[in-house]
C-alpha positions in Angstrom: 38.2 -45.8 33.0 36.9 -49.0 34.7 38.3 -47.7 38.0 35.9 -44.7 37.9 32.9 -46.8 37.0 31.7 -47.4 40.6 32.2 -43.7 41.4 30.2 -42.7 38.3 27.5 -45.3 39.1 27.3 -43.8 42.7 26.9 -40.3 41.3 24.2 -41.4 38.9 22.4 -43.2 41.7 22.6 -40.2 44.1 21.5 -37.8 41.4 18.6 -40.1 40.4 17.5 -40.4 44.1 17.7 -36.6 44.6 15.6 -35.9 41.5 13.1 -38.7 42.3 12.7 -37.3 45.9 12.1 -33.8 44.7 9.7 -34.8 41.9 7.7 -37.2 44.1 7.3 -34.7 47.0 6.1 -32.1 44.6 3.7 -34.5 42.9 2.3 -36.4 45.8 2.5 -33.8 48.6 -0.5 -31.8 49.8 -1.3 -28.5 48.1 -3.2 -26.6 50.7 -1.7 -23.2 50.6 -2.9 -20.4 52.8 -1.5 -17.1 54.0 -0.1 -18.6 57.2 1.9 -21.2 55.3 3.3 -18.7 52.8 4.3 -16.3 55.5 7.8 -16.4 56.9 8.4 -18.2 60.2 10.3 -16.5 63.0 10.7 -18.9 65.9 7.0 -18.9 66.9 6.6 -15.1 67.2 4.7 -12.9 64.8 6.8 -12.1 61.8 8.0 -8.5 61.5 7.1 -6.7 58.3 9.8 -6.7 55.7 10.3 -4.3 52.9 9.9 -5.4 49.3 13.0 -7.3 48.2 13.8 -8.7 51.7 15.5 -5.6 53.2 19.2 -5.1 53.8 21.4 -7.2 56.0 24.0 -5.4 58.1 27.6 -5.5 57.0 28.5 -7.3 60.2 26.7 -10.3 58.9 28.9 -10.5 55.8 32.1 -9.9 57.8 31.2 -12.8 60.1 30.5 -15.0 57.1 33.9 -14.1 55.5 35.7 -14.8 58.8 34.0 -18.2 59.0 35.1 -19.0 55.4 38.7 -17.9 56.1 39.0 -20.1 59.2 37.2 -23.0 57.5 39.7 -22.8 54.7 42.6 -22.6 57.2 41.4 -25.9 58.8 41.1 -27.5 55.4 44.7 -26.7 54.5 46.1 -27.5 58.0 44.5 -30.9 58.3 46.6 -32.7 55.7 49.8 -31.2 57.2 48.8 -32.4 60.6 48.1 -35.9 59.3 51.4 -36.2 57.5 53.5 -34.1 59.9 55.9 -36.9 60.9 56.8 -37.6 57.3 57.5 -34.0 56.4 59.4 -32.9 59.5 60.8 -29.4 59.8 59.5 -28.4 56.4 56.0 -28.9 57.5 56.6 -26.9 60.7 58.0 -24.0 58.7 55.1 -24.1 56.1 52.5 -24.3 58.9 54.0 -21.3 60.6 54.1 -19.3 57.3 50.5 -20.2 56.7 49.2 -19.5 60.3 51.0 -16.1 60.8 49.0 -14.1 58.1 45.8 -15.7 59.3 46.6 -14.8 62.9 47.5 -11.2 61.9 44.1 -10.9 60.1 42.3 -12.3 63.1 44.0 -9.9 65.5 43.1 -7.0 63.1 39.5 -8.0 63.0 39.4 -8.5 66.8 41.0 -5.1 67.5 38.6 -3.4 65.1 35.6 -4.9 66.9 34.5 -7.3 64.1 33.9 -10.1 66.6 31.6 -8.1 68.9 27.9 -8.8 68.8 26.4 -5.4 69.8 
């Protein structure tokens, strides 16, 4: 357990700093609310009216988010293989190919269906 003591101390310190920062900013910060501050900000232009509940986002937004997650996870799994590739040899090459092929097939499917076009 003594090996984990510095990690736990760091977690407690980080959590304490985060809580302290949030509480102090809420307690000490100015409280001058007006309509302009409570309104949404859209890059310096007048905000467009939104329906109650925030409106609906297009499905293309969610598809792009899922593609990002898939390729992000792919990189997370490929990085350790790339680091230890010399030690694993041919096994690593075969595993990497077996992992990349389904992802590449999914990518070509989405590309052919037009999921990557920003119309």
